[in-house]
N, C-alpha and C positions, 0 to 999 in steps of 0.2 A: 518595046512593050509588048507584053500579052493581050491579047483580045477579050475586051470585057462587053457581057451584053449591057447597053445602055439603059435599058429597062429592068429594073430590077426590084424585088422587095424587101422593103425595109424591115427587119424584124422587130419584133416588140420587146424592149429590154423591160420586162415586168419582174425580173429577178436580179439579185446583186451580181455584179460583175464578178467572174472568177478569183478567190482569195479573199473578196469581202464577206462581214461577217454579219447576219441577220438573225436576232433570236438567238445569239448564242451557237449558230452554226455557221461554218465556214463555207461558201459555195465553191465547190472543186466540180472540176469538167467530167462528166460520165462520157467514156469511151469504149466503143467494142473493138477489138482485133480481129479480122479473121484469117485464120492460117496459124499454124504453130512450126513453121520451118524456121529456120535460123534468124530471118528477117523480122517474123511476125513474134517469134518468141522474145527477142532482144528488144523490138517495139514495147511488147506489154509489160518488160520489165523497166524500161528507161520511162515509160509514160507514169507506172505505177511510184516509180521513185521520185518523180517531178511532182506528185500529188493528186494524180487524177485516179478517178473511180474506174478501174480496166474491169471489162469482161472478154474473154477469150473464147471463140468457137473455132472447131476444126470440125469435119464431117467424117473424119476418121475417130471413132472413139477410144481408140487404144493410142492416139496421140495426144488425146485430153487427158488421159489417165497418167500421163510422164508429164506434164506441165511442170507440179509441182517439184517433182525431181531436176527437171532440167533447170528450172530457174535457180534453184538451190546452188545446183553448182555453177552455173553463172555469177551469181550472188558471192561464193567461196573466191573465184577466180579474181572477180574485181577487189576482193580484199587483198587477195595476194598481191596484187598488183598495185595496191597503196591507192587506189582511186575510189573506194567507198570504206566507210567507218564500220568497224565491227558490231557497233549496235545498231546500223539502220536495215529495216527490213520494210516490205512493201506489202500491198495487198492486191492480189489478182483472183478473179472468179472464173473458173472455167464452166461453160454452159454447154449442155449437150444438145440443145436446140437453137436455130440459128434465129428465131422469132425472141428468145428471151435475152440473147446476147445484145440485139440491136435495138429493141423496143423503146428503152428510156433512154439511148445513147444520144448525147449532143454530137458527136463525131463518131464516124465508121471509118476504119482502115482496113482496106484490103492488101493482102500480102500472101497473094496465092501464087500458082503457076503465070507463067507468062503465056496466056493462051487466051486471046481475042474471045473466042466464043464462049470459054468458061468464065473469064471476066464478066463479060456483057450480060449473062444467064445469073450471075451473082448479083450483080449490080441492080439488075431489074427486080429480083426476090428481095433484095433487101429495101430496095425503096417502097415496096408494098407493107414492110412489115415495120418499120422506123416510123418515128412521129415526121409532122409535115416538117418542122422545123430544123431536122438532123441535117448535118453536114456529111456529106460520102465521099470519100478520098480513095484514090487508087496509087498504089505504089508500082505501078508500071514505069518500066526501065525505058521502053521503045514505042509502046503501040500509040497509036492516035488516040486521044482522049474522045472526041466526039464517038468515034467508033464504040470504044469501051462503054461511054454512057448512053448511048443510042437506046432511044425507046421507053427510056426510064421515068419514073414519075418524079417531078421536079427536078430536071435537068438544071438549073440555075443553082442550085445547092451543092453543086458536084466541081471537082476540082482534084487536080494530082498534087498528092503530098509525098515526096519521095525522100524516106530518111536514110541516110548515107551508113552505111556498114563501117564500124561494128556498132554503131547506133548510141551506146551508151555514153553518156558524157558527149558527143559530137552535136556542137550547137547549130549547124548548118542542116536546113531542109530545104529540097528545091521545089517551089512551087511553081506549077503549070495550069494555068486556065485554060479554056476551050470557048467555042460558041457563046453556051449557053450561062456561062460561069457569071454571078451576078456581082456586083461590090459590095453589098451587103454579106455576101460568103465570102468574100476576101476580109472585110471587117472582123467578122467572127473568128475566122483562122487568125488574126493578127491578135485578137484578144487571148486566144489560146497560146499560142508561141509567148505571150508576156507572160502569162501563169507558168507555162513550162521552161521559160527562158530559151527559146530557140529564136534562131534569125533565118528568113527564108532568101532563096536567091534563084534567080531565073538562069534556064539554059539559052545562050544566044541561039540564033538562028544557022542549023547546020552543025551546031558544036555536039561534040558526042557526051554521053551522060559523063559526070562527074563521078569518078572513083578514087578516094583517098589513097593514098600511100601508106604503108606502116607507119613511116615517119609523121606523117601528116597526122594520123589518128592519132597517135601516142602523143603527140603535141598538143594538140585539140584538149584530149581527156586529161592530160595533167592539167591545163590549164584551168578547165571547167571546173575538175574533181578537186583545186585546190580551193576554189570560190566555193564549192558546196561543203566541203570539209568544214569551214568557218560559220556556218549556219546549223542549226538545230533542226534535226530528224525526227519524226515519231515514228516510233515500231508501229506495226500492226501485223496481218496474218494474211497467209494465203489460204483461200478455200476454195474446195471443188463442188461445184453445184451442178447436179444432174437433178431432173425431174423425173428421172426413174431409178435414181440410186442415192444414198445418203450421201450428205458432204463428207469429204477427206479435208480435214484440217490440218496446217502445217505452218512454217514460217519459212518466208522469203525476204 
């Protein structure tokens, strides 16, 4: 079983649980995704599909400008594969500043290159920009989480959450804790998973990272999509937000 710090901070539950309604408004998780590679982009689309409020950041402005187009291509492919209803669309906001992407997030997910120095530097910066209660997550494949989160603010609110490719309609997420991860952080992740209908699993000691075969992925996707298509989905829009350019609007 993963190691969990015995001393932990209990989050003050002053807002409704995810999915509950207060004053006519439904509480949806606010998430930030850092990185627009294959994993990061699919993670944006999947979290948005599941009802999260999603902001994405990439240090390369050219990648941000392609977010809408690439997400629309993914949406079309999902429809062609029979996984997505034609009326479904989701909301993703691309931010040109890291601070704007993470400052109001309940969860931050990094999906950048597998380099310890780069990840650790990013985690330190994110921890200084996000709220005190934000849970910061790494998608690392093999790096030691103690090293990834070394020297950051509030290390008890960090852990590893690795989404398995192709991400869309895949119900399994690998959860890995480290020396400082608190029980309260795990509880908050469980609340998120309940909302987005994901299940966590842990990698055994010495086991290689789990990677889905094409057959495994297709079976999981068809099973999950079959359940999803039976429920109502509300359409929305994709916005391209930048603090030095006008927003670009479109549909995903």
